[in-house]
N, C-alpha and C positions, 0 to 999 in steps of 0.2 A: 503492499499500500503504499503508494506518494504522499509527503505530505510538503504543506507548501507553507509560509507566510502567508499568502493572498492569493483569496482563487476570486475571479471575477467570473460571475454569473453572467453570459449574454454580452454578445462582441460587436456591440453596434457605436453609435461616436461615443459614447459616455463609457461603457465598455471597456476596448482596446486602446482609449487614451488612459483610462484608470491603470489598465495594467502595465504598457507602456512607462506610466509616470512612477508605480509601485518601482516598477524594476530597474528603473535609474537613480531612487533613492535608494535603492541596495535590498531590495527583497526577493525571495523566490516566487517566480507567480504562475500561476497556471489561469488558460482563459477558455471558457466553456461556451459552446455556440454551436446551438441546432442546425442552421442555416450557415448563408457565408457570412467571414467578416463583414462591417463594415455594416449592420443591421438592417433596419426597415429606410435609413436615410440614403447610403449609398447602395445600395441595391432596387428599391422600391420608392424613393421620396424623392430624398432633395436632388440629389445627382442624375437622377432619369428624367425627372419632370424640367430642370435646367438645362439640359441636354436639349431637348425637344420643343421647347419653350426659345432657345436659339433658333432651331429649325423655321418654326412658326416668326417670329420676326426676320429674321433674313429673307422667308417668302413675302413677308408685307413690304417687306424695305425694296426687293426684283420689282414690286408690282407698282410702289409709287416709284418706280427710277427714275419716269418723264419728267415729273418735278423738282430733279435734279439737274438737267440737261443732259438723260444720259435717255437716245431711243434704241427700244430693243426690239427688232424686226420680229415679228409674229410671238409675241410676248402674252399673245392670247392662248398658247397652249402651253404653257406655262402649268404644270400639276404638281401634286403633292406623291413623290414616289413612297408610298407606304410602307413598305416593306424595306428601303433602304433607310427610312428615317427609323425605324426598328432598328436595323441593324447597328448605326451609327449610335443611337443608344445602348446599345448591350455593350460595346466595344469600346463603348467611355467605361459605363461603368466595373469593365473585365479589368481594364488597366488598374482602374481606380484600387478592386476589390485585392487587386496581386500587390499594389503598393501600400499596401494593408499588412498582409501578408508576408512582404518582406521588411517592413519595419517591427512584427513581434519576432521575426525570427532574429533578427540582429538586434533585439532587447533581450534574447534570451528566453523566451516565456514558450510555455507549455503549451500548444493548443490542441484541445479535447473538442472532437466533431461528434453531438450528440445532445441529448435535451437532458439538463442536469434540473436532479431532483434532490432536494435538500433534505438529509436524513435527520439534520439536526444542525446549530449554528456551526459545526465543525468539519461537516461529512457531506460531500456530495458525490451523489451516484449518478455515473453517465455511462451510458447503455449499461454494460455489466464488471463495470470497474468503478471501484470505490476510492475516490481522493479524500486528503483533510485539510485544515487551514488554519491557521490560527485567528486570520482575519478573513469574514467575508464580505464582497462586495456586489451587490443584487445590481443589476444590470438590465432587466427583465425588458422593458420598453411597454407601448400597448401597441394596439389591435383596433379594429373599426369599431365602433357602437353601435349595432345596427336601431331604429327609434320600434318602438312598439306601433306597427301599424299593419293594419289588416291586408296581406295576401302578400307583405314585404317579402316576409323568409322563404316564402315561395317564389318569388320572383329571382330572388339572389341564388336560389339551387340551382333555378335556372339560366344564370347566367345575364339577367336582364338588368337586375340590380347587381349593381360594382362597386366597387371598394376604390381608394384613389391606388394599390396599388392594381387591378383588373383599369383602371382607367389608362396606364401605358403600358399596357401588355395587349391591347386589342391587335386582331386577327387583318383586319381592315378599318378605314377610317368611316367613324358613321355620319350618316347625312343629317343626323337629328340627334342631341343629348339634352337628356331631362338632367337638370343638378337640382339637391334638395339638400338650403344650408346657404347661406350668406358670406363664412368665415372665408382666414386665408385658403384652404385649401380650394373652397371654390371659385373662389374668385381666379386663382392660377389656373383651374381647368377649363373656366370660361374665357379666360383671356386666348391659352393657348389654344381649345377648338374652334375656339371662335376665328379668329387668324388664323385656321386653318381651312375654314370653309366650312364648317359645319355649324348647323344649325342650333344655338344654346338658347334651352328657357332657363331660369335661375328663380327658382320658388323660393323666398325668404317668410320664416315666420312672422321677426319682427318689422317695423317700418323703415329698415333701413339696413344696406350690407354693412359689414365690420363693423356691428353697432358697438365695439367695444375702443374704437381708434377715435381720434379727435374729430371734432364734426367736419373739419375742413378739407381735411383725409380722406374720411365715408362718402361726406358730398360729390368732391371733385371725382373720386373712380366708379360711383355709380352714374353719374354724368354719363362720363367719355363710354362707360361699360356700352350702356343705351349707345350713346351716338356709333359705337363702334359696329351697331346691331344685335348683342345681348338683348334679350328679352326679361329683364327683370322684372319678377313681380313680387310686391312687398303685401304683411299683413294675411297672409296664406296659412290656413287650415287642413291641413292634409289628412285626409280623411281617409284613403284607401288606397291601395297598388294591383291595379286587376291586368298581370301578362306587363305591358309596354305602357302603359296610361297608370297614368296617375288623377286617382281625383280629389279634389280640392273643392278650398270655400272659401270668399271674402264677404265677411260678414252674413248675408241670407244667401248668398247667390251660388250656387255651386257651378262647380268647370271640371273640364279637365282636359291634358295636356299629354299626348303621346310619344316615345323618344324612343328611338334604335338602342338605345342605353340608358338605364338610370341609374346615375352619380348618389352614391349614397354621404354626404360630406356633414356628420351631424354630432360630430365628435369622438371620444378613443375613449379607452379604459385602461387602465394596467396590465399588464401579462403576470398575474400569481399562482399561476398551475405550477403545482411542483414546490409551491412555498409552503403549502399547508402547514405541515408539522412546526413550522418557526414560531407560529401565534402572531406577526407581526402586528403593529397598532395601525389599522387602517382608520382614513376617512374619507369622506365624496369625492376626493382629487385623488389619493393614494395612499403610497405606504409615506405614514409620519413619520419624519427624522428630525434632529436637531440641526444647528446654523454649521455643524460640519459633517452632514451627510450622516448620521449614526441614528439606528434604528432608535426604540427600545430593546433589542440584543444588544448586552456589551460585545464588541466586535466584529456587531453583525452593521453594514451601511446599505444606504436606499440611494439611488442617482438618476437621472434621467424622467424619462415618461412616466415610470410605473411611479416615482416619488411625486409626479404629476404636480410641481411648482409654475414650471415653465416647461409648454411642451414643443422644443426647438432643440436640435443639432448640438449646437453650440455652447447652451445652456448644460445639456448632458457630460460634452467633453469637462467644462467649468467643474461640473459639478463632482464628475473624477478625478478631478485634479485635486480639490479639496479633499475628499474623500483618502487617497493615495497620500496623500501630506501628513491629516492625521495620524493615519495609521502608523505612520515615519515620523510622529514628534513633532508634526511642524504644524500648528491650529491658524486653517486663515478661513476667511468666511466670503459670500457672495452678497453684496446689495443687488438684488433685483431690479429695481428702479433704474440700475444705472445698466441695463442690459438690451442688447438692440434687437428689434425685431424688425423684419424683412418680409415684403409681399413682391412675388417678380412676375407682378401684373407689366400690360404696356402704358401707361409707364409705369416704375416701377415704385414702393414705399418703403421708406427706411426711417422708422419710429424708435424714439428713445425718450424715457422719464414719463414727467406728468401729461395728460391731456393738458387742454385748457382749462377744459370741465372738472377734471377730478382735483389740478392742484386752487382750483378755487372753493372744492371741499375737504382742500387736505388745510384748509387755512391759508394761504398766501395771500399775500396782496398783489395779486397777478397781471402784471402786463405781457404785451404776445406786440407782436412785428412779423409779417410776413412780408416776403419779394416774393414776383413771380417770373417763373420761369420765361415768359414774354417779353421780358426787359434783358434779357442777356445773350449777351452775339453768340458764343459755343451753342446755345440752345437756338436761338434764330437761325446759324449755320447749319446745326444739323438737322432741323426739323422738328425737332421735338419741342414742343414751346407750353406744352402741355404741364401744368404744377409747379409748385413754389418750394418756398422752405420755411416753415415757419418755426419762430422761436417764443418759448414760455420762459416766464423768467418772474425771480420774484423783484419786487419793484424797490425793497428796502437796502438791498445789498445789490442789487443786479448779477445774483446766481441766476444760470441758467439750471434749469428743469425741466426741460423736457423742448426737446426738436423734433419736427416732422417733418420729411421730407418728401415730396414725389414728384420724380425728374426722371428720366430716363436712366441715369446710373445713379439712384436713392441708395440702393444698398452698400455701394463702397463707400459714395458722400456720408452715410449716419456714422462712420467711422471715427470722424473727426468727433462730432457732435458727441461720442462714446466718452471719449478721451478728454474734451470739456468737462464733463461729467464726473467723471474718477477724479477730477484736480479739482472739481468746485470751482469750476472756471467761470466766468462773470461775461455780460453783455462786452465790456468793455476789452475784456481781453480777445475776446471773438472778435469784437471791431478793429481792433490795433493790429491785431495779424495781418500781414500782407498776403495774400490769394492770388496764384499767380493769372494772367491776365493771356488769353482768353480760355476760360472752365469757367465747367456748370460751379465749381466750390465757389468761386466769389459770390456767387447768392446768398451764402451762408455770409460771408462778412457783409452784405450789403443790407441783408437782415438784423444783423447785428447794429451795424450803422441807422438804422428803422426803429432799432427799440431804444437806443443813447439817446438818440435825436433824431434828426431826419436821413434816407438812404441818399446816393447818389445818384444811383441812375433810372428813379421813378420820381414824378413830380409825387409829395405827400403834403398836401394843404393843414 
C-alpha cells in the first residue's frame, strides 16, 4: 500500500494545480482522476468553448470583410465546416491535456486513473488499489443540475436536452437551438451558435439576463444580443418539455418554442459521490470550508466547484494553491471580492468587485464613471465600438471597489483592475498611470479621469 503526504481527488484546474504546488513545496503527492486530467474546464468547458468561439468570431469578421475594404469574391459561398470545426477544438484540447500530463510527470506526481472512493479521511480506493495519505484535497468539481420539469428527463435521455458538454460535441450544426437560462454559460453559447448562423431562442425566468451583474453590463449585452439576432424572452415560467418543444408562459399567456436541441443552463451541483463516508459538512453551495479551504475534518480540504464559493476555473486553481500551502505550513487566504469574472461573448465582459448596486448596499458613498468604446481610437479602427469601462469607487478615499468592462478584449483588460483592487488602488492611481496609445486600455485611464474630474476624449458637462 502506497502512502503519500497529499492525495488530491480530482484532476481539474483546482486539483492538478494543488498537486503541483504541494509537490513544489516538498510533499509526496498522488492525483486521482476518473477521466482526463484538466477536468471539465480543459476538456469540456473553458478551452473547447473558447476555441469554438474563436472560429465563430473569425467567421463573423470574414462576413464583415467588405466594411474593412477587403472584397472577397463569392463570399456568399463561405460556410461552416462543422467536422473541421470540431477537429480543431479536439486538437487544441488534446495539446493542452498533454501539457498538463507533462507538468504532472515533471513534478513527480503519481497519477491514478479511476474513480476514487474515500474509505476515510486518510484512505482512498481507486479501482482495486488502496492508497493512503496524511492530507486529502477534494477537488471533484460539479455537474449540471437539471431543473424539475415534466418531460425533461426523457428528453435528456434521448439527447434532445443537452448540457454544456453536449453543446460542444454535436455531430452537426443545429438549425435552431433553445437555451434555458440567462447566465454566463447561456450567453456564451447563445453568442457562439448565433454567430455561426443557428437561430437561437433564450428563455430567462427573471426580467433580464446576467441578473447578478452590474445593470449597465447586463443591459448592454442583452441589447447587443438582440440586435445580433438572438431572441431573448424574459419573465418566463417553463411548464414542460415535450420532445423538441418547450412549453412556457408569460403571465397568463401560454406559448411554446421548438428547437433541434434544448440547452439546459440552469446551474450546477457539487460532485459528492464517493465521499459519503467522510460525513462532510455541506450547505446549499457545496462543501463548507474555512478561509484555508479546510473542511470540518482535520487534514481534509475542499476546493473548486465542490466548495461552491465561485464556480470558476481560476478560482479553483487559486484555492488549490491556498490548500497546498496550508498543508505545508503557509497560511494564505483569498479575497473573493478581488477575483475577476469573464464572459466570452461578442463583445466580451470582464468584471471585478462590487457592482454599483452592491456598493450602495454595502454602505459606500458611491461614485461611478463610465467611458464608452465609441470614443476610443483603437476600438474605432477595429470596428468594435460596442461597450465601455465603468469604474465604481468610494468617494471618501477614491478607492476603486469595482470595475466593469464590456469590450472586445475585456477578459484580458480586467487583469489591470484586479491588480488595482489587490493593491487597494484609487481612481487617482489609475488616472495618473500613463497608458499606451492607441489601445483599448486607454479607456480605463479615461474612466478614471472621469471619476476624478473629467475625461479627456469625451465631452462631460
